[in-house]
Structure formats: structure tokens, C-alpha cells
C-alpha positions in Angstrom: -24.0 0.8 -25.0 -25.8 0.5 -28.3 -29.3 -0.8 -28.8 -27.9 -3.9 -30.4 -25.8 -4.5 -27.2 -28.9 -4.2 -25.0 -30.9 -6.6 -27.1 -28.2 -9.2 -27.9 -28.4 -10.6 -24.4 -31.5 -11.4 -22.4 -29.8 -11.5 -19.0 -30.8 -8.7 -16.7 -28.2 -6.0 -16.6 -26.5 -5.9 -13.2 -24.3 -3.5 -11.4 -20.6 -4.1 -11.5 -18.2 -4.5 -9.6 -20.1 -7.1 -7.5 -20.2 -6.8 -3.7 -17.9 -9.2 -1.8 -18.7 -10.4 1.7 -15.1 -11.6 1.8 -12.8 -9.3 -0.2 -10.3 -12.2 -0.6 -12.7 -14.5 -2.3 -14.3 -14.1 -5.8 -17.9 -13.1 -5.7 -20.2 -16.1 -6.5 -21.6 -14.3 -9.5 -18.4 -15.1 -11.5 -19.1 -18.9 -11.4 -22.7 -18.4 -12.4 -21.8 -16.2 -15.3 -19.0 -18.5 -16.5 -21.6 -21.3 -16.7 -24.6 -19.5 -18.1 -23.7 -16.0 -19.4 -19.9 -15.7 -19.9 -20.4 -12.4 -21.9 -22.9 -10.3 -20.1 -23.9 -6.6 -19.9 -23.2 -4.7 -16.7 -23.7 -1.2 -15.4 -20.6 0.5 -13.9 -20.5 2.9 -10.9 -20.5 5.9 -13.3 -23.7 4.7 -14.9 -22.1 3.6 -18.2 -22.6 0.1 -19.5 -20.0 -2.5 -20.5 -19.7 -6.2 -21.4 -18.2 -8.4 -18.6 -16.2 -11.4 -19.9 -15.6 -14.1 -17.4 -14.2 -17.3 -19.2 -10.5 -17.8 -19.4 -10.5 -18.4 -23.2 -12.7 -15.4 -23.9 -10.5 -13.2 -21.7 -7.4 -14.3 -23.6 -9.2 -13.4 -26.8 -9.9 -9.9 -25.6 -6.3 -9.4 -24.4 -4.8 -10.6 -27.7 -7.2 -9.2 -30.3 -6.3 -5.8 -31.8 -10.0 -5.2 -32.4 -10.1 -4.3 -28.7 -8.5 -0.9 -28.1 -7.0 0.8 -25.1 -6.4 4.1 -26.8 -10.1 4.5 -27.5 -10.7 4.9 -23.8 -9.0 8.4 -23.9 -11.3 9.7 -26.7 -13.6 12.6 -25.9 -16.7 10.5 -26.4 -15.4 7.4 -24.6 -17.5 6.1 -21.8 -16.7 7.1 -18.3 -15.5 4.0 -16.6 -14.3 5.7 -13.4 -14.5 9.2 -11.8 -10.9 9.9 -12.8 -10.2 10.0 -16.6 -7.3 8.0 -17.9 -3.9 9.6 -17.6 -1.6 9.6 -20.7 0.4 6.4 -20.4 1.6 3.2 -22.0 -1.6 1.6 -20.6 -3.6 3.6 -23.1 -1.6 3.2 -26.3 -2.3 0.9 -29.2 0.2 -0.2 -31.9 2.3 1.2 -33.4 2.8 3.8 -30.7 2.6 1.2 -28.0 5.1 -1.0 -29.8 7.7 1.7 -29.9 7.3 2.9 -26.3 7.2 -0.6 -24.9 10.3 -1.6 -26.9 12.3 1.3 -25.5 10.9 0.8 -22.0 11.5 -3.0 -21.9 15.3 -2.4 -21.8 14.9 -1.5 -18.2 13.5 -5.0 -17.4 15.6 -7.2 -19.6 17.1 -10.3 -18.0 20.5 -8.7 -17.4 19.0 -5.7 -15.7 16.8 -7.9 -13.6 19.7 -10.1 -12.6 21.5 -6.9 -11.3 18.3 -5.7 -9.6 17.5 -8.9 -7.8 20.1 -8.5 -4.9 18.9 -4.9 -4.3 15.3 -5.9 -4.2 16.1 -8.7 -1.9 17.9 -6.4 0.5 15.0 -4.0 0.5 12.6 -6.9 1.3 15.0 -8.1 4.1 15.1 -4.7 5.7 11.3 -4.5 5.9 11.1 -8.0 7.4 13.7 -7.0 9.9 11.4 -4.1 10.9 8.7 -6.6 11.5 10.9 -9.0 13.5 11.9 -6.1 15.8 8.4 -4.9 16.4 6.4 -5.6 19.5 3.6 -8.2 19.1 1.0 -8.0 17.8 2.5 -6.0 15.0 0.9 -4.4 12.0 2.3 -6.3 9.0 0.4 -3.9 6.7 2.1 -0.8 8.1 5.5 -2.3 8.6 5.8 -4.3 5.4 3.0 -4.4 2.9 2.4 -0.7 2.6 6.0 0.7 2.6 7.8 -2.1 0.7 6.5 -1.7 -2.8 7.3 2.0 -3.1 10.7 1.4 -1.6 11.3 -1.2 -4.3 10.1 1.2 -7.1 12.5 3.9 -5.8 15.4 1.4 -5.7 14.7 0.3 -9.2 14.5 3.9 -10.5 17.7 4.8 -8.6 16.2 7.5 -6.3 19.0 8.3 -3.9 18.5 7.2 -0.3 18.5 10.8 1.1 15.9 11.9 -1.4 13.5 9.0 -0.7 11.4 10.5 2.1 10.3 13.6 0.1 9.9 11.5 -3.0 7.7 9.1 -1.1 5.6 12.0 0.3 5.1 13.4 -3.2 4.0 10.0 -4.5 1.6 9.4 -1.6 -0.1 12.8 -2.0 -0.1 12.9 -5.9 -1.7 9.4 -6.1 -4.1 9.8 -3.2 -7.3 10.5 -5.2 -10.0 11.8 -2.9 -7.9 11.6 0.2 -6.5 15.2 0.1 -7.7 18.5 -1.2 -7.5 18.8 -5.1 -5.1 21.7 -4.9 -2.8 19.8 -2.6 -2.9 16.8 -5.0 -2.1 19.0 -8.0 0.7 20.7 -6.2 2.2 17.3 -5.3 1.8 16.2 -8.9 3.7 19.2 -10.2 6.4 18.7 -7.6 6.7 15.1 -8.5 7.0 15.9 -12.2 9.7 18.5 -11.5 11.6 16.0 -9.3 11.5 13.4 -12.0 12.6 15.8 -14.7 15.6 16.7 -12.6 16.4 13.0 -12.0 16.1 12.3 -15.7 18.5 15.2 -16.5 20.9 13.9 -13.9 20.9 10.4 -15.5 21.4 11.8 -19.0 24.4 13.6 -17.8 25.8 10.8 -15.6 24.2 7.3 -16.1 24.1 5.0 -13.2 23.4 1.3 -12.7 19.6 1.7 -12.5 16.5 1.3 -14.6 16.1 5.0 -15.2 19.5 5.2 -16.9 18.3 2.4 -19.3 15.1 4.4 -20.0 16.9 7.6 -20.9 19.5 5.9 -23.0 18.9 6.4 -26.8 18.3 3.3 -28.9 20.0 4.2 -32.2 18.2 7.3 -33.5 15.2 6.8 -31.2 14.7 7.6 -27.5 11.9 8.4 -25.1 11.0 12.1 -24.9 10.6 13.7 -21.4 6.8 13.6 -21.5 7.0 9.9 -22.4 9.4 9.2 -19.7 7.3 11.0 -17.1 4.2 9.1 -18.2 6.1 5.8 -18.1 7.5 6.5 -14.6 4.0 7.3 -13.5 2.9 3.9 -14.9 5.7 2.1 -12.9 4.7 3.9 -9.7 1.0 3.4 -10.4 1.4 -0.3 -11.0 4.2 -1.0 -8.5 3.0 0.8 -5.4 -0.7 0.5 -4.3 -1.5 -2.5 -6.5 1.5 -4.4 -5.1 0.5 -3.5 -1.5 -2.9 -5.0 -2.2 -1.3 -8.0 -3.8 0.9 -8.6 -0.7 -2.2 -8.2 1.6 -4.2 -10.8 -0.4 -1.2 -13.1 -0.6 -0.8 -13.0 3.2 -4.5 -13.4 4.0 -5.1 -16.2 1.5 -2.0 -18.0 2.8 -2.9 -17.6 6.5 -6.3 -19.2 5.9 -4.4 -22.5 6.0 -2.4 -22.9 9.2 -0.2 -25.4 7.4 0.7 -23.1 4.5 3.8 -21.2 5.8 5.1 -24.2 7.8 4.9 -26.2 4.5 7.0 -23.6 2.7 9.4 -23.4 5.6 9.9 -27.1 5.3 10.1 -27.0 1.5 11.4 -23.6 0.4 11.8 -24.8 -3.2 7.9 -24.6 -3.4 8.0 -20.8 -2.9 8.0 -19.8 -6.7 5.0 -22.0 -7.5 3.3 -20.8 -4.3 3.7 -17.2 -5.5 2.0 -18.1 -8.8 -0.9 -19.8 -7.0 -1.3 -16.9 -4.6 -1.3 -14.5 -7.6 -4.1 -16.6 -9.1 -6.2 -16.4 -6.0 -5.7 -12.7 -5.5 -8.8 -10.5 -5.8 -6.8 -7.3 -5.1 -7.8 -5.6 -8.4 -11.5 -5.6 -7.3 -13.7 -5.3 -10.4 -10.7 -4.8 -12.7 -11.9 -1.6 -14.4 -8.3 -0.9 -15.3 -8.4 -3.7 -17.8 -11.2 -2.3 -19.9 -11.0 -2.1 -23.7 -13.3 -0.7 -26.4 -14.4 -2.9 -29.3 -13.3 -1.3 -32.6 -15.4 -3.7 -34.7 -18.2 -6.1 -34.1 -16.7 -9.2 -32.3 -18.4 -12.4 -31.3 -17.5 -14.0 -28.0 -19.2 -17.2 -26.7 -22.1 -16.6 -29.1 -22.7 -12.9 -28.1 -21.9 -10.1 -30.6 -20.2 -7.2 -29.0 -20.9 -4.1 -31.2 -18.2 -1.7 -32.2 -17.8 1.1 -29.8 -18.8 -0.9 -26.7 -16.6 -1.2 -23.6 -15.5 -4.7 -22.6 -14.1 -5.8 -19.2 -12.0 -9.0 -19.5 -12.1 -10.1 -15.9 -8.8 -11.6 -14.7 -10.3 -12.4 -11.4 -13.1 -14.5 -12.9 -10.9 -16.2 -15.5 -8.4 -17.2 -12.8 -11.1 -19.5 -11.3 -12.3 -21.1 -14.5 -12.6 -24.8 -13.7 -12.0 -25.8 -17.3 -8.4 -24.4 -16.9 -7.8 -24.8 -13.1 -9.2 -28.0 -11.7 -10.6 -27.6 -8.2 -10.1 -23.9 -8.8 -11.3 -22.8 -5.4 -8.6 -24.7 -3.6 -5.3 -23.0 -2.8 -2.7 -25.5 -4.1 0.8 -24.1 -3.5 2.3 -26.8 -5.8 -0.1 -26.2 -8.7 1.5 -26.7 -12.1 0.8 -25.5 -14.7 -0.7 -22.3 -13.6 -1.6 -20.0 -16.6 -3.3 -17.3 -14.5 -3.9 -13.9 -15.9 -3.1 -11.7 -13.0 -0.4 -9.9 -15.0 -2.6 -9.9 -18.1 -1.4 -11.2 -21.5 -0.8 -9.9 -25.0 0.8 -6.5 -25.7 -0.4 -5.1 -22.4 1.1 -7.9 -20.3 2.5 -6.1 -17.2 5.9 -4.8 -18.1 7.0 -5.0 -14.4 5.7 -8.6 -13.9 9.2 -10.1 -13.7 10.1 -7.5 -11.1 6.9 -8.1 -9.2 7.7 -11.8 -9.1 11.2 -11.1 -7.7 9.7 -8.9 -5.0 6.9 -11.3 -4.0 9.2 -14.4 -4.1 11.7 -12.7 -1.9 9.0 -11.7 0.5 7.3 -15.1 0.7 10.7 -16.8 1.0 11.6 -14.5 3.9 8.3 -15.0 5.7 8.5 -18.8 5.2 12.1 -18.9 6.5 11.8 -16.5 9.5 8.1 -16.3 10.3 6.7 -19.9 9.9 4.4 -19.3 12.8 2.9 -16.1 11.4 -0.8 -15.8 12.2 -3.5 -13.2 12.5 -3.9 -11.6 15.9 -7.6 -11.1 15.3 -10.2 -13.2 13.5 -10.1 -12.5 9.7 -13.8 -11.4 9.7 -12.8 -8.6 12.2 -10.4 -6.9 9.9 -11.7 -3.5 8.9 -11.5 -3.1 5.1 -11.1 0.3 3.6 -14.1 1.4 1.4 -12.4 1.5 -2.0 -13.4 -0.5 -5.1 -10.0 -1.7 -6.2 -6.7 -2.6 -4.6 -8.5 -3.2 -1.4 -6.8 -3.6 1.9 -7.8 -3.4 5.6 -6.7 -0.4 7.6 -4.2 -2.7 9.5 -3.4 -6.3 9.8 -2.2 -7.3 13.3 -0.2 -10.5 13.5 1.7 -12.7 15.9 4.5 -15.2 15.0 
């Protein structure tokens, strides 16, 4: 960060992300910062500095103001925000390139497509809940449902044939397992995945099917997505729809099970499920520090009385904004009937999560199925005995044993 950034704020620069004694609850630093230093400098794990933004209104400003760039994060002189550099994707485009790619991609998630996808997604969810119901108790709901379900939904949406799913899933798990396998094994899987997707893209161009990939390859007038753009977009869908959704399901479950009356209440009033999903999304801390939301200021911008100089990284914290008491009265309370609920878990602005409607279908089907068939679901061990994996984002325990 520049000298101006270091002197514009007297608050001591702290390390971010903040430690969490309970990974399902926001760290107490968020509330203190919202009150006294809503725009504050922090040091990232890589040693780079950034501005952390914690108030709902300021986060909305960052998400909607074109002076905050995503593309700038891919530049050769961009700060290192994580050990792995950004991959080429829709996440790291600015207008007009972002506008074009998103317009072409959005056809795969329009209301008509989602209406046709809903029954398929619900069948995939039901099949995973059947696996849980048929397991001996205590059963690992993470291994049986939360971990395999999101990738199965992504594959269904893309139209991966059932007999090709096992090798497809293995390629995904290896290609996206940063640090868990040898680099040469990861690169080989990445190459295999790219070739598989190119073959699938070619097949859909030759013979379209009733799936999202066919929408993505279809020309729109004189314009269409090139193969590299399609590969990058599919990687985005997998990256956003697999491990992040697994973590979302984990946090949904654990936050819900804190209140023994939660699932029984939804069992008695299933019409509450959609609003309960939104409240559980608000409470989720699954994204950890939220480094994936970083922008670079392209001009001097003032937020809450602090001038952020051009060139500085900015982290709009969804997790902190979602507990802003000025927007969410009694924010720390899980209110399954809360309305309105303008949470920012799926972001806002031009980078609002493209798959958010699909994510809501998946989570709603899952919560509805749990409330209907597992109203007595409960942890088989105390929550503080769950062994959380040592990763900074999309955190989950190694297993979640449950009874019902």
C-alpha cells in the first residue's frame, strides 16, 4: 500500500483474515471495526496490505462502483493476495469484456432454463438424502451429502453423462485440490479436465441437448463464446459451485442445528424454508476472510471518511456486512422468518454470483428435504469437538456425524 494509505488511518494494522474460535460465528473484530474503523488497513497472509471494508453501505459502494477493478488483480504488478495467482475467468474481468461474457453466459441461467433444471436438481438432492437415510447411525452428513452433492449438481447442470461422471469428478477433485496433491499430478488433471471439456463442448455444438452447456455454446447473433472463454467459464462454475457450496451446506447445517427447535419448526411450517435459506446464507461464514472478493482502487475513493488511494487493494467483507446492525436488527440472532434480508452472500453489482439462482434451488431443496424427512437431525458429538480442516476459506470439519 502507498504511504498515503499507511498514514490516512491511525488504527494499528492487523493481520487478516482474523482467527475464529468458532468457525460458524463472525470474529468479534468485525463489530468493533464497523463501530470505530469501518475502513481499516490489514496485512494479508502473503504480506501484502489491503483495506478491509466492514459496513453494509460501504461494501455495497465497493461492489457497485466501477472505480474498483477486478481485472487489475491479474496485472504483473498486482499485489499477491493469495499463494495461487488468479486464473483467467469472468471473476477477473471488467466492462466491456465482462458485460459481453456475462450476457452470453447468463442464457444458461435464465428463468426458463432454471425452471427446466429445478426438477433435475431436486432429484439429485433427493438421491443424496436417500443415501443419508439408508446409512447406519451415526452417519457422516458431510461425506454422504454436503461434499458430493454440489459437484453432482454442477455435472447435472452442465449435462455430463451419468457414465462419465466418476472420471469427471475425479479430475475435478484433483485439479482443484491446491496443495493436497503433487503439482505434476494437479497439472495432469487440469490438462485432462480441459480436454474432457473441449470434447464435451464439441459434442454439444454438433448435437445440442437440454442442458446449460448447450446454451453456453449456442451463438447469439454474430457473437459466441470462444473455446478458451467457455473453459474459463466452466472452471468458474465448478469453482463456485463445488467446494464453496459444500462449505455453505456445512455452515447452514451447523448454524441451524444450534437451535434444537429449528428443523422441527420448518417441518411444521415448510413454507418458511425459502426465508430460512436466506437467513442461513446471511449467517454463513464459509468464505472465511473473503479474499476472493478483493478489488483494486483505480482512483482515489473516499469511504466513511477514509481516502483509499488509487492502486490499493480493497476487501469488501460480505461476512462483516451481513451482521451490520443498522441493516439487520438483532443481527446475531438466527431468525428463520427474517424479512427483508438484503444479505450480500452472493455479492451485488456486476459480479453478483451468476449461479445464485441455481444455488438457491439447491439449498432450498436440501433444507426442505431435511425439514420434511429429518426433523430430529442432531449432532452425534458436541459441536466444539468437530475437527475443522486447517484452510482459510470454505472451511469444513473433516466429518460431521449426526443422528436423526
